C-alpha positions in Angstrom: 0.0 -0.1 0.0 2.8 2.3 0.7 3.9 1.9 -2.7 0.6 2.7 -4.3 0.6 6.0 -2.4 4.0 7.0 -3.7 3.3 6.0 -7.2 1.3 9.3 -8.3 4.0 11.3 -6.5 6.6 9.7 -8.5 4.8 9.8 -11.9 4.3 13.6 -11.1 7.8 14.2 -10.4 9.0 12.3 -13.4 6.9 14.2 -15.9 8.3 17.5 -16.3 6.4 20.0 -18.5 8.4 21.2 -21.6 9.5 24.8 -21.5 8.0 26.9 -24.2 10.6 27.8 -26.7 11.4 31.4 -27.4 10.3 32.8 -30.8 13.1 34.0 -33.0 13.8 37.7 -33.5 11.7 38.7 -36.7 13.7 41.9 -37.2 10.5 44.2 -37.1 11.0 47.6 -35.4 7.8 47.1 -33.4 6.9 43.5 -32.4 3.4 42.0 -32.0 0.6 44.3 -30.6 2.8 47.6 -31.0 2.9 46.9 -34.5 -0.8 46.4 -35.1 -1.5 49.7 -33.1 1.1 51.7 -35.3 -0.4 50.4 -38.4 -3.9 51.2 -37.4 -2.9 54.6 -36.3 -1.2 55.0 -39.6 -4.2 54.0 -41.6 -6.4 56.2 -39.4 -4.3 59.3 -40.0 -3.8 58.7 -43.8 -7.6 58.2 -44.1 -8.4 61.5 -42.1 -5.8 63.4 -44.3 -7.3 62.0 -47.5 -10.9 63.0 -46.6 -10.3 66.2 -44.7 -11.1 68.5 -47.7 -14.7 67.4 -47.9 -15.4 68.9 -44.5 -16.0 72.2 -46.2 -18.2 71.2 -49.1 -21.7 71.6 -49.4 -24.5 69.3 -50.0 -24.2 67.8 -53.4 -27.2 68.4 -55.7 -27.6 65.6 -58.5 -30.9 64.0 -57.7 -31.6 65.4 -54.4 -34.7 67.1 -55.6 -36.7 63.9 -56.3 -34.9 61.9 -53.5 -34.8 64.3 -50.5 -35.7 68.2 -50.9 -38.9 67.9 -52.8 -40.3 64.5 -51.6 -43.1 64.9 -49.2 -42.8 61.0 -48.2 -39.2 61.5 -47.1 -40.5 64.7 -45.1 -42.9 62.8 -43.0 -40.1 60.8 -41.4 -40.1 57.1 -40.6 -44.0 56.8 -40.3 -46.0 53.7 -41.0 -47.2 55.3 -44.2 -43.7 56.2 -45.3 -42.6 52.7 -44.7 -45.5 51.3 -46.9 -44.6 54.0 -49.4 -41.0 53.0 -49.3 -41.7 49.3 -50.2 -44.2 49.9 -53.0 -42.8 52.9 -54.5 -40.6 53.0 -57.8 -40.5 56.9 -57.6 -37.4 58.2 -59.4 -37.3 55.3 -61.4 -35.9 53.1 -58.7 -37.2 50.5 -56.1 -34.9 51.0 -53.1 -37.0 50.9 -49.9 -33.9 51.0 -47.4 -32.6 54.0 -49.2 -35.9 55.9 -48.8 -36.2 54.9 -45.0 -33.0 56.0 -44.7 -33.3 59.3 -46.2 -36.6 59.7 -44.3 -34.6 59.0 -41.0 -31.8 61.5 -42.0 -34.4 64.2 -42.9 -36.1 63.8 -39.6 -33.3 63.9 -37.5 -30.9 66.3 -39.4 -33.2 68.4 -41.4 
């Protein structure tokens, strides 16, 4: 019996866990997470720099009259009648209910 009690202890002592191997140096100037943060910040800065000129631009008027400014359904906001109209209308030669509902929501919230 004494041998049975000692057996698990001896097995636990004889089994040593292998140590993780160190990763080789990759030669990058920023390792791991710091590299991800740096690249993300660089992409954000490039995007902001690229699109910053549009801040001063006015609302583009191409088909806005039919879609937003002169459309009484859009001016009604996202009401039940607007939702029904959006899914059944082919106004401005298009059927796009999500666009109509988006315009209605934007017009109600932003004017």
